[in-house]
N, C-alpha and C positions, 0 to 999 in steps of 0.2 A: 442625302442629308449631309449637311455642311458638318465639319468637325469643329468648327468655331462657334456654332449657334446653339444656344440653352433652349431644349425643348421640353425639359422635364426639372423640377427642383425636387430633389430627396433631402428633407429636413429630420430624418427618423435616426440617424445618429445619437447614440447615447451622450457623447460628448457634445455635441451641438445642442440637444435637447435642454442639458445640464446648464451649459453657458448661456444659453438663450434665455433660460428662466431666471439666470442670475443677473440679468440687465435690469438696472433701474426702471421702474414701473414706467415713468414718463418716456423710456427710449423702445419699449416692446412695440409700441404701434408704429414709430418711424423705422423700427427694423423690420416689421413684417411688411411695410409698404416697400421697401428696399429689395427686399427678397422677391417679392411679387414682380418688380421693375425686370429681374432677371429673365423672365420667361420670354422667350423668342428672340432674345438678343445675341447679337455676334459680337464675342468678347473682343474682336479686333477693331470693333466699332462702337464701342461704348459711349455712352453720352459723358462729358468730362464731369459732371457733377455727381456721377457715381466713384470717380476715382478707381475704377476698375483695372487691375492689373495683374500681372503673374509676379510672384516673388523671384526675385534672382537667387540662384544658389540655394531654393528650397524646393523639395520634392515631398512627396508623400507616398507611401504604398498605395496603390490602386485598389478600390474597393471590388472592381469586377474581375481584376486579377492581380492577386497579391504576391505575385512574384517580379512584378513591374513597378516602377516607381512612376508617377505621373508629377506634373506641374501644379503648384498651387497658387490659386488665385485669390485676392482679397478685394472686397468693395466696403467703402466707408458708409456707416449706418447713420452717422450724424453729419452735418454741414461742416462742425468744427473740427472735423477729423479726430476726434477723441476715442471714437468706438468704430469698429469696423468686424467684419465677417470673414472668414476665409472658407473656400471651397475647392473641389478637383472637379475638373470637366472630363467626362469620359461617356463616349460615343452618345452625345447629346443630354446628357445628365449632369446637372451640377448638384455635387455630393456636399452639402453643407458639413463643416468640419468643427468651427467653433466661432463664438462671438464675445467680444469683450473689448477691453480697453486696446487702443491701437499698439502700444509697442508689446504688449503681451501677444497679440496674434503674428507681430512680425516675428517675434522668437520663436513660437511654437504655432505654426499655422496648423 
């Protein structure tokens, strides 16, 4: 199993559920579609349209091992780059963290 491939997406975190539910109605379908594109994706070879990248100098506590910090990644939800979602990648699982306005996600992934 490659460390860079997403085999599973976990969108059950309360912070993600709340922030996803707060997105404008017209963005919910687009967000769901983009999150679906993450499955079986190699984060080092993501298509440019996703604008997927890890945030420099931003880490988060691991879901699987709370004593360790891991990289935070973001993916754009809208083509105009106004909205994005963040996640960590641990052992093939993308743990979704937040969805919202671009600047908000960059400041608090």
